[in-house]
N, CA, C, O and CB atoms as a CASP TS submission, in Angstrom:
PFRMAT TS
TARGET T0000
AUTHOR 0000-0000-0000
METHOD Language model
MODEL 1
PARENT N/A
ATOM      1  N   MET     1       3.505 -30.646  22.302  1.00  0.00           N
ATOM      2  CA  MET     1       4.360 -29.570  21.781  1.00  0.00           C
ATOM      3  C   MET     1       4.576 -29.802  20.304  1.00  0.00           C
ATOM      4  O   MET     1       4.982 -30.899  19.920  1.00  0.00           O
ATOM      5  CB  MET     1       5.725 -29.502  22.536  1.00  0.00           C
ATOM      6  N   SER     2       4.326 -28.829  19.467  1.00  0.00           N
ATOM      7  CA  SER     2       4.442 -29.011  18.043  1.00  0.00           C
ATOM      8  C   SER     2       5.882 -28.620  17.582  1.00  0.00           C
ATOM      9  O   SER     2       6.538 -27.721  18.108  1.00  0.00           O
ATOM     10  CB  SER     2       3.355 -28.162  17.304  1.00  0.00           C
ATOM     11  N   LYS     3       6.281 -29.363  16.584  1.00  0.00           N
ATOM     12  CA  LYS     3       7.669 -29.047  16.072  1.00  0.00           C
ATOM     13  C   LYS     3       7.484 -28.036  14.958  1.00  0.00           C
ATOM     14  O   LYS     3       6.589 -28.172  14.124  1.00  0.00           O
ATOM     15  CB  LYS     3       8.461 -30.369  15.531  1.00  0.00           C
ATOM     16  N   ARG     4       8.315 -27.046  14.950  1.00  0.00           N
ATOM     17  CA  ARG     4       8.253 -26.005  13.836  1.00  0.00           C
ATOM     18  C   ARG     4       9.253 -26.395  12.789  1.00  0.00           C
ATOM     19  O   ARG     4      10.390 -26.767  13.078  1.00  0.00           O
ATOM     20  CB  ARG     4       8.566 -24.517  14.361  1.00  0.00           C
ATOM     21  N   ARG     5       8.789 -26.299  11.548  1.00  0.00           N
ATOM     22  CA  ARG     5       9.666 -26.541  10.434  1.00  0.00           C
ATOM     23  C   ARG     5      10.379 -25.267  10.001  1.00  0.00           C
ATOM     24  O   ARG     5       9.824 -24.169  10.011  1.00  0.00           O
ATOM     25  CB  ARG     5       8.891 -27.124   9.284  1.00  0.00           C
ATOM     26  N   LYS     6      11.646 -25.470   9.619  1.00  0.00           N
ATOM     27  CA  LYS     6      12.446 -24.376   9.248  1.00  0.00           C
ATOM     28  C   LYS     6      12.062 -24.104   7.779  1.00  0.00           C
ATOM     29  O   LYS     6      11.991 -25.040   6.982  1.00  0.00           O
ATOM     30  CB  LYS     6      13.986 -24.668   9.462  1.00  0.00           C
ATOM     31  N   GLN     7      11.808 -22.794   7.405  1.00  0.00           N
ATOM     32  CA  GLN     7      11.551 -22.383   6.073  1.00  0.00           C
ATOM     33  C   GLN     7      12.703 -22.673   5.138  1.00  0.00           C
ATOM     34  O   GLN     7      13.836 -22.292   5.433  1.00  0.00           O
ATOM     35  CB  GLN     7      11.231 -20.959   6.054  1.00  0.00           C
ATOM     36  N   LYS     8      12.452 -23.344   4.006  1.00  0.00           N
ATOM     37  CA  LYS     8      13.511 -23.523   3.005  1.00  0.00           C
ATOM     38  C   LYS     8      13.581 -22.171   2.282  1.00  0.00           C
ATOM     39  O   LYS     8      12.568 -21.524   2.015  1.00  0.00           O
ATOM     40  CB  LYS     8      13.210 -24.761   1.987  1.00  0.00           C
ATOM     41  N   LYS     9      14.821 -21.780   1.978  1.00  0.00           N
ATOM     42  CA  LYS     9      15.152 -20.589   1.339  1.00  0.00           C
ATOM     43  C   LYS     9      15.618 -20.926  -0.175  1.00  0.00           C
ATOM     44  O   LYS     9      16.351 -21.882  -0.428  1.00  0.00           O
ATOM     45  CB  LYS     9      16.265 -19.849   2.181  1.00  0.00           C
ATOM     46  N   TYR    10      15.132 -20.070  -1.117  1.00  0.00           N
ATOM     47  CA  TYR    10      15.421 -20.295  -2.551  1.00  0.00           C
ATOM     48  C   TYR    10      16.152 -19.082  -3.113  1.00  0.00           C
ATOM     49  O   TYR    10      15.793 -17.949  -2.791  1.00  0.00           O
ATOM     50  CB  TYR    10      14.102 -20.561  -3.362  1.00  0.00           C
ATOM     51  N   SER    11      17.098 -19.277  -3.886  1.00  0.00           N
ATOM     52  CA  SER    11      17.838 -18.100  -4.464  1.00  0.00           C
ATOM     53  C   SER    11      16.989 -17.532  -5.582  1.00  0.00           C
ATOM     54  O   SER    11      16.078 -18.194  -6.078  1.00  0.00           O
ATOM     55  CB  SER    11      19.292 -18.507  -5.015  1.00  0.00           C
ATOM     56  N   LYS    12      17.294 -16.276  -5.989  1.00  0.00           N
ATOM     57  CA  LYS    12      16.616 -15.602  -7.064  1.00  0.00           C
ATOM     58  C   LYS    12      16.851 -16.336  -8.313  1.00  0.00           C
ATOM     59  O   LYS    12      15.933 -16.397  -9.131  1.00  0.00           O
ATOM     60  CB  LYS    12      17.055 -14.182  -7.197  1.00  0.00           C
ATOM     61  N   GLU    13      18.044 -16.935  -8.565  1.00  0.00           N
ATOM     62  CA  GLU    13      18.298 -17.622  -9.805  1.00  0.00           C
ATOM     63  C   GLU    13      17.484 -18.985  -9.904  1.00  0.00           C
ATOM     64  O   GLU    13      17.025 -19.367 -10.980  1.00  0.00           O
ATOM     65  CB  GLU    13      19.829 -17.878  -9.928  1.00  0.00           C
ATOM     66  N   LEU    14      17.346 -19.624  -8.838  1.00  0.00           N
ATOM     67  CA  LEU    14      16.545 -20.863  -8.878  1.00  0.00           C
ATOM     68  C   LEU    14      15.091 -20.602  -9.132  1.00  0.00           C
ATOM     69  O   LEU    14      14.426 -21.310  -9.888  1.00  0.00           O
ATOM     70  CB  LEU    14      16.688 -21.623  -7.592  1.00  0.00           C
ATOM     71  N   LYS    15      14.606 -19.560  -8.477  1.00  0.00           N
ATOM     72  CA  LYS    15      13.224 -19.099  -8.710  1.00  0.00           C
ATOM     73  C   LYS    15      12.963 -18.838 -10.182  1.00  0.00           C
ATOM     74  O   LYS    15      11.997 -19.355 -10.744  1.00  0.00           O
ATOM     75  CB  LYS    15      12.940 -17.829  -7.907  1.00  0.00           C
ATOM     76  N   LEU    16      13.831 -18.025 -10.823  1.00  0.00           N
ATOM     77  CA  LEU    16      13.697 -17.550 -12.156  1.00  0.00           C
ATOM     78  C   LEU    16      13.867 -18.792 -13.098  1.00  0.00           C
ATOM     79  O   LEU    16      13.173 -18.870 -14.111  1.00  0.00           O
ATOM     80  CB  LEU    16      14.753 -16.404 -12.454  1.00  0.00           C
ATOM     81  N   GLU    17      14.749 -19.732 -12.791  1.00  0.00           N
ATOM     82  CA  GLU    17      14.907 -20.907 -13.655  1.00  0.00           C
ATOM     83  C   GLU    17      13.621 -21.752 -13.565  1.00  0.00           C
ATOM     84  O   GLU    17      13.165 -22.276 -14.581  1.00  0.00           O
ATOM     85  CB  GLU    17      16.178 -21.757 -13.235  1.00  0.00           C
ATOM     86  N   ALA    18      13.046 -21.889 -12.392  1.00  0.00           N
ATOM     87  CA  ALA    18      11.834 -22.746 -12.267  1.00  0.00           C
ATOM     88  C   ALA    18      10.674 -22.029 -13.007  1.00  0.00           C
ATOM     89  O   ALA    18       9.910 -22.686 -13.715  1.00  0.00           O
ATOM     90  CB  ALA    18      11.455 -23.013 -10.711  1.00  0.00           C
ATOM     91  N   ILE    19      10.544 -20.797 -12.865  1.00  0.00           N
ATOM     92  CA  ILE    19       9.432 -20.019 -13.426  1.00  0.00           C
ATOM     93  C   ILE    19       9.612 -20.104 -14.969  1.00  0.00           C
ATOM     94  O   ILE    19       8.620 -20.340 -15.659  1.00  0.00           O
ATOM     95  CB  ILE    19       9.429 -18.472 -12.884  1.00  0.00           C
ATOM     96  N   HIS    20      10.749 -19.933 -15.504  1.00  0.00           N
ATOM     97  CA  HIS    20      10.991 -19.970 -16.981  1.00  0.00           C
ATOM     98  C   HIS    20      10.695 -21.452 -17.491  1.00  0.00           C
ATOM     99  O   HIS    20      10.114 -21.652 -18.557  1.00  0.00           O
ATOM    100  CB  HIS    20      12.553 -19.518 -17.328  1.00  0.00           C
ATOM    101  N   ALA    21      11.110 -22.420 -16.698  1.00  0.00           N
ATOM    102  CA  ALA    21      10.893 -23.803 -17.104  1.00  0.00           C
ATOM    103  C   ALA    21       9.396 -24.056 -17.176  1.00  0.00           C
ATOM    104  O   ALA    21       8.926 -24.659 -18.140  1.00  0.00           O
ATOM    105  CB  ALA    21      11.581 -24.796 -16.120  1.00  0.00           C
ATOM    106  N   TYR    22       8.659 -23.625 -16.211  1.00  0.00           N
ATOM    107  CA  TYR    22       7.197 -23.776 -16.222  1.00  0.00           C
ATOM    108  C   TYR    22       6.543 -23.040 -17.445  1.00  0.00           C
ATOM    109  O   TYR    22       5.769 -23.624 -18.203  1.00  0.00           O
ATOM    110  CB  TYR    22       6.608 -23.221 -14.882  1.00  0.00           C
ATOM    111  N   LEU    23       6.900 -21.724 -17.592  1.00  0.00           N
ATOM    112  CA  LEU    23       6.311 -20.947 -18.675  1.00  0.00           C
ATOM    113  C   LEU    23       6.661 -21.463 -20.051  1.00  0.00           C
ATOM    114  O   LEU    23       5.889 -21.257 -20.988  1.00  0.00           O
ATOM    115  CB  LEU    23       6.735 -19.534 -18.565  1.00  0.00           C
ATOM    116  N   ASN    24       7.817 -22.139 -20.217  1.00  0.00           N
ATOM    117  CA  ASN    24       8.225 -22.700 -21.471  1.00  0.00           C
ATOM    118  C   ASN    24       7.608 -24.138 -21.711  1.00  0.00           C
ATOM    119  O   ASN    24       7.903 -24.798 -22.708  1.00  0.00           O
ATOM    120  CB  ASN    24       9.762 -22.750 -21.510  1.00  0.00           C
ATOM    121  N   GLY    25       6.769 -24.564 -20.777  1.00  0.00           N
ATOM    122  CA  GLY    25       6.038 -25.835 -21.000  1.00  0.00           C
ATOM    123  C   GLY    25       6.900 -27.034 -20.734  1.00  0.00           C
ATOM    124  O   GLY    25       6.635 -28.086 -21.315  1.00  0.00           O
ATOM    125  N   GLU    26       7.918 -26.957 -19.896  1.00  0.00           N
ATOM    126  CA  GLU    26       8.830 -28.076 -19.602  1.00  0.00           C
ATOM    127  C   GLU    26       8.216 -29.052 -18.589  1.00  0.00           C
ATOM    128  O   GLU    26       8.844 -30.047 -18.226  1.00  0.00           O
ATOM    129  CB  GLU    26      10.174 -27.539 -19.064  1.00  0.00           C
ATOM    130  N   GLY    27       6.999 -28.770 -18.139  1.00  0.00           N
ATOM    131  CA  GLY    27       6.353 -29.685 -17.208  1.00  0.00           C
ATOM    132  C   GLY    27       5.303 -28.942 -16.370  1.00  0.00           C
ATOM    133  O   GLY    27       5.104 -27.731 -16.455  1.00  0.00           O
ATOM    134  N   SER    28       4.650 -29.784 -15.551  1.00  0.00           N
ATOM    135  CA  SER    28       3.531 -29.186 -14.721  1.00  0.00           C
ATOM    136  C   SER    28       4.168 -28.487 -13.506  1.00  0.00           C
ATOM    137  O   SER    28       5.378 -28.570 -13.297  1.00  0.00           O
ATOM    138  CB  SER    28       2.466 -30.323 -14.229  1.00  0.00           C
ATOM    139  N   LEU    29       3.351 -27.814 -12.727  1.00  0.00           N
ATOM    140  CA  LEU    29       3.872 -27.216 -11.514  1.00  0.00           C
ATOM    141  C   LEU    29       4.461 -28.221 -10.615  1.00  0.00           C
ATOM    142  O   LEU    29       5.473 -27.919  -9.983  1.00  0.00           O
ATOM    143  CB  LEU    29       2.825 -26.476 -10.801  1.00  0.00           C
ATOM    144  N   ARG    30       3.921 -29.403 -10.493  1.00  0.00           N
ATOM    145  CA  ARG    30       4.400 -30.401  -9.665  1.00  0.00           C
ATOM    146  C   ARG    30       5.741 -30.953 -10.208  1.00  0.00           C
ATOM    147  O   ARG    30       6.694 -31.092  -9.441  1.00  0.00           O
ATOM    148  CB  ARG    30       3.366 -31.467  -9.526  1.00  0.00           C
ATOM    149  N   GLU    31       5.822 -31.249 -11.431  1.00  0.00           N
ATOM    150  CA  GLU    31       7.033 -31.730 -12.060  1.00  0.00           C
ATOM    151  C   GLU    31       8.230 -30.744 -11.967  1.00  0.00           C
ATOM    152  O   GLU    31       9.351 -31.165 -11.682  1.00  0.00           O
ATOM    153  CB  GLU    31       6.738 -32.032 -13.498  1.00  0.00           C
ATOM    154  N   ILE    32       7.994 -29.473 -12.202  1.00  0.00           N
ATOM    155  CA  ILE    32       8.955 -28.450 -12.101  1.00  0.00           C
ATOM    156  C   ILE    32       9.463 -28.296 -10.628  1.00  0.00           C
ATOM    157  O   ILE    32      10.659 -28.199 -10.351  1.00  0.00           O
ATOM    158  CB  ILE    32       8.357 -27.158 -12.622  1.00  0.00           C
ATOM    159  N   SER    33       8.426 -28.281  -9.685  1.00  0.00           N
ATOM    160  CA  SER    33       8.803 -28.147  -8.281  1.00  0.00           C
ATOM    161  C   SER    33       9.679 -29.343  -7.849  1.00  0.00           C
ATOM    162  O   SER    33      10.673 -29.141  -7.152  1.00  0.00           O
ATOM    163  CB  SER    33       7.532 -28.046  -7.387  1.00  0.00           C
ATOM    164  N   LYS    34       9.349 -30.513  -8.225  1.00  0.00           N
ATOM    165  CA  LYS    34      10.252 -31.674  -7.867  1.00  0.00           C
ATOM    166  C   LYS    34      11.579 -31.549  -8.495  1.00  0.00           C
ATOM    167  O   LYS    34      12.577 -31.853  -7.842  1.00  0.00           O
ATOM    168  CB  LYS    34       9.648 -33.008  -8.288  1.00  0.00           C
ATOM    169  N   LYS    35      11.680 -31.110  -9.757  1.00  0.00           N
ATOM    170  CA  LYS    35      12.976 -31.058 -10.444  1.00  0.00           C
ATOM    171  C   LYS    35      13.867 -30.064  -9.772  1.00  0.00           C
ATOM    172  O   LYS    35      15.079 -30.275  -9.726  1.00  0.00           O
ATOM    173  CB  LYS    35      12.811 -30.702 -11.921  1.00  0.00           C
ATOM    174  N   TYR    36      13.340 -29.003  -9.254  1.00  0.00           N
ATOM    175  CA  TYR    36      14.187 -27.892  -8.683  1.00  0.00           C
ATOM    176  C   TYR    36      14.244 -27.947  -7.108  1.00  0.00           C
ATOM    177  O   TYR    36      14.856 -27.104  -6.452  1.00  0.00           O
ATOM    178  CB  TYR    36      13.598 -26.473  -9.145  1.00  0.00           C
ATOM    179  N   GLY    37      13.583 -28.971  -6.572  1.00  0.00           N
ATOM    180  CA  GLY    37      13.657 -29.107  -5.102  1.00  0.00           C
ATOM    181  C   GLY    37      12.776 -28.099  -4.247  1.00  0.00           C
ATOM    182  O   GLY    37      13.068 -27.743  -3.105  1.00  0.00           O
ATOM    183  N   ILE    38      11.693 -27.701  -4.938  1.00  0.00           N
ATOM    184  CA  ILE    38      10.775 -26.742  -4.295  1.00  0.00           C
ATOM    185  C   ILE    38       9.791 -27.597  -3.533  1.00  0.00           C
ATOM    186  O   ILE    38       9.175 -28.497  -4.104  1.00  0.00           O
ATOM    187  CB  ILE    38      10.039 -25.774  -5.348  1.00  0.00           C
ATOM    188  N   VAL    39       9.635 -27.325  -2.237  1.00  0.00           N
ATOM    189  CA  VAL    39       8.847 -28.263  -1.349  1.00  0.00           C
ATOM    190  C   VAL    39       7.371 -28.319  -1.745  1.00  0.00           C
ATOM    191  O   VAL    39       6.769 -29.392  -1.776  1.00  0.00           O
ATOM    192  CB  VAL    39       8.952 -27.819   0.149  1.00  0.00           C
ATOM    193  N   ARG    40       6.796 -27.155  -2.045  1.00  0.00           N
ATOM    194  CA  ARG    40       5.314 -27.100  -2.328  1.00  0.00           C
ATOM    195  C   ARG    40       5.117 -26.432  -3.741  1.00  0.00           C
ATOM    196  O   ARG    40       5.642 -25.356  -4.027  1.00  0.00           O
ATOM    197  CB  ARG    40       4.514 -26.242  -1.154  1.00  0.00           C
ATOM    198  N   CYS    41       4.348 -27.128  -4.572  1.00  0.00           N
ATOM    199  CA  CYS    41       4.108 -26.537  -5.873  1.00  0.00           C
ATOM    200  C   CYS    41       3.280 -25.281  -5.846  1.00  0.00           C
ATOM    201  O   CYS    41       3.284 -24.505  -6.802  1.00  0.00           O
ATOM    202  CB  CYS    41       3.458 -27.512  -6.736  1.00  0.00           C
ATOM    203  N   GLU    42       2.570 -25.074  -4.758  1.00  0.00           N
ATOM    204  CA  GLU    42       1.876 -23.807  -4.558  1.00  0.00           C
ATOM    205  C   GLU    42       2.792 -22.610  -4.472  1.00  0.00           C
ATOM    206  O   GLU    42       2.435 -21.493  -4.846  1.00  0.00           O
ATOM    207  CB  GLU    42       1.061 -23.875  -3.329  1.00  0.00           C
ATOM    208  N   GLN    43       4.018 -22.880  -3.955  1.00  0.00           N
ATOM    209  CA  GLN    43       5.055 -21.799  -3.975  1.00  0.00           C
ATOM    210  C   GLN    43       5.438 -21.371  -5.331  1.00  0.00           C
ATOM    211  O   GLN    43       5.517 -20.175  -5.610  1.00  0.00           O
ATOM    212  CB  GLN    43       6.285 -22.232  -3.272  1.00  0.00           C
ATOM    213  N   LEU    44       5.686 -22.336  -6.212  1.00  0.00           N
ATOM    214  CA  LEU    44       6.025 -22.037  -7.566  1.00  0.00           C
ATOM    215  C   LEU    44       4.908 -21.330  -8.286  1.00  0.00           C
ATOM    216  O   LEU    44       5.182 -20.416  -9.064  1.00  0.00           O
ATOM    217  CB  LEU    44       6.388 -23.274  -8.280  1.00  0.00           C
ATOM    218  N   ARG    45       3.629 -21.712  -8.066  1.00  0.00           N
ATOM    219  CA  ARG    45       2.523 -21.043  -8.624  1.00  0.00           C
ATOM    220  C   ARG    45       2.485 -19.578  -8.202  1.00  0.00           C
ATOM    221  O   ARG    45       2.179 -18.708  -9.017  1.00  0.00           O
ATOM    222  CB  ARG    45       1.274 -21.741  -8.241  1.00  0.00           C
ATOM    223  N   ARG    46       2.797 -19.292  -6.920  1.00  0.00           N
ATOM    224  CA  ARG    46       2.862 -17.935  -6.414  1.00  0.00           C
ATOM    225  C   ARG    46       3.919 -17.106  -7.109  1.00  0.00           C
ATOM    226  O   ARG    46       3.696 -15.939  -7.433  1.00  0.00           O
ATOM    227  CB  ARG    46       3.122 -17.951  -4.948  1.00  0.00           C
ATOM    228  N   TRP    47       5.092 -17.725  -7.340  1.00  0.00           N
ATOM    229  CA  TRP    47       6.205 -17.063  -8.063  1.00  0.00           C
ATOM    230  C   TRP    47       5.801 -16.709  -9.471  1.00  0.00           C
ATOM    231  O   TRP    47       6.102 -15.618  -9.954  1.00  0.00           O
ATOM    232  CB  TRP    47       7.451 -17.962  -8.098  1.00  0.00           C
ATOM    233  N   VAL    48       5.108 -17.642 -10.146  1.00  0.00           N
ATOM    234  CA  VAL    48       4.706 -17.440 -11.502  1.00  0.00           C
ATOM    235  C   VAL    48       3.718 -16.233 -11.556  1.00  0.00           C
ATOM    236  O   VAL    48       3.829 -15.381 -12.437  1.00  0.00           O
ATOM    237  CB  VAL    48       4.064 -18.746 -12.076  1.00  0.00           C
ATOM    238  N   LEU    49       2.772 -16.179 -10.617  1.00  0.00           N
ATOM    239  CA  LEU    49       1.882 -15.057 -10.565  1.00  0.00           C
ATOM    240  C   LEU    49       2.573 -13.757 -10.329  1.00  0.00           C
ATOM    241  O   LEU    49       2.249 -12.762 -10.978  1.00  0.00           O
ATOM    242  CB  LEU    49       0.888 -15.266  -9.539  1.00  0.00           C
ATOM    243  N   TRP    50       3.540 -13.723  -9.397  1.00  0.00           N
ATOM    244  CA  TRP    50       4.333 -12.526  -9.210  1.00  0.00           C
ATOM    245  C   TRP    50       4.983 -12.071 -10.483  1.00  0.00           C
ATOM    246  O   TRP    50       4.926 -10.910 -10.887  1.00  0.00           O
ATOM    247  CB  TRP    50       5.369 -12.751  -8.173  1.00  0.00           C
ATOM    248  N   TYR    51       5.641 -13.107 -11.124  1.00  0.00           N
ATOM    249  CA  TYR    51       6.522 -12.820 -12.342  1.00  0.00           C
ATOM    250  C   TYR    51       5.553 -12.282 -13.407  1.00  0.00           C
ATOM    251  O   TYR    51       5.895 -11.306 -14.076  1.00  0.00           O
ATOM    252  CB  TYR    51       7.344 -14.183 -12.896  1.00  0.00           C
ATOM    253  N   ASN    52       4.386 -12.856 -13.592  1.00  0.00           N
ATOM    254  CA  ASN    52       3.443 -12.434 -14.633  1.00  0.00           C
ATOM    255  C   ASN    52       2.777 -11.084 -14.250  1.00  0.00           C
ATOM    256  O   ASN    52       2.250 -10.382 -15.113  1.00  0.00           O
ATOM    257  CB  ASN    52       2.354 -13.538 -14.852  1.00  0.00           C
ATOM    258  N   GLY    53       2.813 -10.740 -12.957  1.00  0.00           N
ATOM    259  CA  GLY    53       2.258  -9.456 -12.532  1.00  0.00           C
ATOM    260  C   GLY    53       3.341  -8.425 -12.494  1.00  0.00           C
ATOM    261  O   GLY    53       3.118  -7.340 -11.956  1.00  0.00           O
ATOM    262  N   HIS    54       4.534  -8.704 -13.048  1.00  0.00           N
ATOM    263  CA  HIS    54       5.665  -7.792 -13.106  1.00  0.00           C
ATOM    264  C   HIS    54       6.191  -7.308 -11.788  1.00  0.00           C
ATOM    265  O   HIS    54       6.729  -6.209 -11.654  1.00  0.00           O
ATOM    266  CB  HIS    54       5.307  -6.651 -13.890  1.00  0.00           C
ATOM    267  N   LYS    55       6.010  -8.198 -10.797  1.00  0.00           N
ATOM    268  CA  LYS    55       6.651  -7.860  -9.477  1.00  0.00           C
ATOM    269  C   LYS    55       8.048  -8.398  -9.466  1.00  0.00           C
ATOM    270  O   LYS    55       8.383  -9.326 -10.202  1.00  0.00           O
ATOM    271  CB  LYS    55       5.843  -8.447  -8.257  1.00  0.00           C
ATOM    272  N   GLU    56       8.882  -7.791  -8.602  1.00  0.00           N
ATOM    273  CA  GLU    56      10.227  -8.209  -8.530  1.00  0.00           C
ATOM    274  C   GLU    56      10.376  -9.509  -7.862  1.00  0.00           C
ATOM    275  O   GLU    56       9.781  -9.713  -6.804  1.00  0.00           O
ATOM    276  CB  GLU    56      11.018  -7.227  -7.868  1.00  0.00           C
ATOM    277  N   ILE    57      11.146 -10.425  -8.412  1.00  0.00           N
ATOM    278  CA  ILE    57      11.441 -11.729  -7.823  1.00  0.00           C
ATOM    279  C   ILE    57      12.736 -11.552  -7.020  1.00  0.00           C
ATOM    280  O   ILE    57      13.766 -11.188  -7.587  1.00  0.00           O
ATOM    281  CB  ILE    57      11.579 -12.871  -8.937  1.00  0.00           C
ATOM    282  N   LYS    58      12.692 -11.802  -5.728  1.00  0.00           N
ATOM    283  CA  LYS    58      13.902 -11.648  -4.918  1.00  0.00           C
ATOM    284  C   LYS    58      14.320 -12.998  -4.374  1.00  0.00           C
ATOM    285  O   LYS    58      13.501 -13.913  -4.294  1.00  0.00           O
ATOM    286  CB  LYS    58      13.678 -10.645  -3.762  1.00  0.00           C
ATOM    287  N   GLY    59      15.557 -13.135  -4.007  1.00  0.00           N
ATOM    288  CA  GLY    59      16.071 -14.301  -3.332  1.00  0.00           C
ATOM    289  C   GLY    59      15.628 -14.300  -1.844  1.00  0.00           C
ATOM    290  O   GLY    59      15.433 -13.232  -1.264  1.00  0.00           O
ATOM    291  N   SER    60      15.481 -15.415  -1.271  1.00  0.00           N
ATOM    292  CA  SER    60      15.092 -15.466   0.156  1.00  0.00           C
ATOM    293  C   SER    60      16.231 -15.149   1.057  1.00  0.00           C
ATOM    294  O   SER    60      17.360 -15.604   0.879  1.00  0.00           O
ATOM    295  CB  SER    60      14.546 -16.817   0.518  1.00  0.00           C
ATOM    296  N   SER    61      15.901 -14.357   2.025  1.00  0.00           N
ATOM    297  CA  SER    61      16.870 -14.064   3.050  1.00  0.00           C
ATOM    298  C   SER    61      16.146 -13.880   4.362  1.00  0.00           C
ATOM    299  O   SER    61      14.944 -13.615   4.390  1.00  0.00           O
ATOM    300  CB  SER    61      17.698 -12.823   2.695  1.00  0.00           C
ATOM    301  N   CYS    62      16.890 -14.024   5.460  1.00  0.00           N
ATOM    302  CA  CYS    62      16.203 -13.818   6.697  1.00  0.00           C
ATOM    303  C   CYS    62      15.976 -12.366   6.873  1.00  0.00           C
ATOM    304  O   CYS    62      16.521 -11.587   6.091  1.00  0.00           O
ATOM    305  CB  CYS    62      16.960 -14.394   7.860  1.00  0.00           C
ATOM    306  N   SER    63      15.199 -11.920   7.857  1.00  0.00           N
ATOM    307  CA  SER    63      14.784 -10.635   8.086  1.00  0.00           C
ATOM    308  C   SER    63      15.946  -9.820   8.544  1.00  0.00           C
ATOM    309  O   SER    63      15.858  -8.594   8.469  1.00  0.00           O
ATOM    310  CB  SER    63      13.687 -10.613   9.035  1.00  0.00           C
ATOM    311  N   LYS    64      17.042 -10.389   9.018  1.00  0.00           N
ATOM    312  CA  LYS    64      18.195  -9.645   9.464  1.00  0.00           C
ATOM    313  C   LYS    64      17.934  -8.563  10.472  1.00  0.00           C
ATOM    314  O   LYS    64      18.519  -7.481  10.429  1.00  0.00           O
ATOM    315  CB  LYS    64      18.835  -9.061   8.332  1.00  0.00           C
ATOM    316  N   GLY    65      17.044  -8.880  11.375  1.00  0.00           N
ATOM    317  CA  GLY    65      16.745  -7.879  12.437  1.00  0.00           C
ATOM    318  C   GLY    65      15.769  -6.825  12.088  1.00  0.00           C
ATOM    319  O   GLY    65      15.438  -6.000  12.939  1.00  0.00           O
ATOM    320  N   LYS    66      15.276  -6.800  10.862  1.00  0.00           N
ATOM    321  CA  LYS    66      14.267  -5.822  10.491  1.00  0.00           C
ATOM    322  C   LYS    66      12.913  -6.054  11.084  1.00  0.00           C
ATOM    323  O   LYS    66      12.451  -7.190  11.190  1.00  0.00           O
ATOM    324  CB  LYS    66      14.138  -5.782   9.051  1.00  0.00           C
ATOM    325  N   ILE    67      12.272  -4.973  11.474  1.00  0.00           N
ATOM    326  CA  ILE    67      10.946  -5.129  12.122  1.00  0.00           C
ATOM    327  C   ILE    67       9.910  -4.797  11.036  1.00  0.00           C
ATOM    328  O   ILE    67       9.958  -3.746  10.397  1.00  0.00           O
ATOM    329  CB  ILE    67      10.779  -4.168  13.427  1.00  0.00           C
ATOM    330  N   TYR    68       8.977  -5.735  10.858  1.00  0.00           N
ATOM    331  CA  TYR    68       7.991  -5.520   9.814  1.00  0.00           C
ATOM    332  C   TYR    68       6.688  -5.000  10.445  1.00  0.00           C
ATOM    333  O   TYR    68       6.022  -4.172   9.823  1.00  0.00           O
ATOM    334  CB  TYR    68       7.739  -6.834   9.016  1.00  0.00           C
ATOM    335  N   MET    69       6.316  -5.421  11.582  1.00  0.00           N
ATOM    336  CA  MET    69       5.206  -4.923  12.280  1.00  0.00           C
ATOM    337  C   MET    69       5.571  -4.269  13.535  1.00  0.00           C
ATOM    338  O   MET    69       6.226  -4.890  14.372  1.00  0.00           O
ATOM    339  CB  MET    69       4.280  -5.955  12.528  1.00  0.00           C
ATOM    340  N   THR    70       5.177  -2.995  13.742  1.00  0.00           N
ATOM    341  CA  THR    70       5.507  -2.275  14.828  1.00  0.00           C
ATOM    342  C   THR    70       4.504  -2.203  15.900  1.00  0.00           C
ATOM    343  O   THR    70       4.810  -1.905  17.055  1.00  0.00           O
ATOM    344  CB  THR    70       5.833  -1.063  14.430  1.00  0.00           C
ATOM    345  N   ARG    71       3.191  -2.502  15.486  1.00  0.00           N
ATOM    346  CA  ARG    71       2.093  -2.519  16.405  1.00  0.00           C
ATOM    347  C   ARG    71       1.264  -3.827  16.259  1.00  0.00           C
ATOM    348  O   ARG    71       1.218  -4.451  15.198  1.00  0.00           O
ATOM    349  CB  ARG    71       1.216  -1.284  16.177  1.00  0.00           C
ATOM    350  N   GLY    72       0.665  -4.173  17.299  1.00  0.00           N
ATOM    351  CA  GLY    72      -0.143  -5.296  17.338  1.00  0.00           C
ATOM    352  C   GLY    72      -1.470  -4.980  16.553  1.00  0.00           C
ATOM    353  O   GLY    72      -1.694  -3.861  16.093  1.00  0.00           O
ATOM    354  N   ARG    73      -2.328  -6.033  16.434  1.00  0.00           N
ATOM    355  CA  ARG    73      -3.561  -5.743  15.731  1.00  0.00           C
ATOM    356  C   ARG    73      -4.528  -4.977  16.615  1.00  0.00           C
ATOM    357  O   ARG    73      -5.631  -4.645  16.181  1.00  0.00           O
ATOM    358  CB  ARG    73      -4.202  -7.024  15.240  1.00  0.00           C
TER
END
């Protein structure tokens, strides 16, 4: 039986702080991730890509009962 890890949630403010720190050259993806407690540096890379692509950065929240897929594949 495999154990499922709980997803860590990050606030919008933390995401933006980490993104700005990286873009201002305050460290590498790995260093900034460690500084801000982000589990995977790939996550920070994805946020930076979203930010540079002018997508809205949102804080993490659970789905609160919303259904995202209504049909199977």
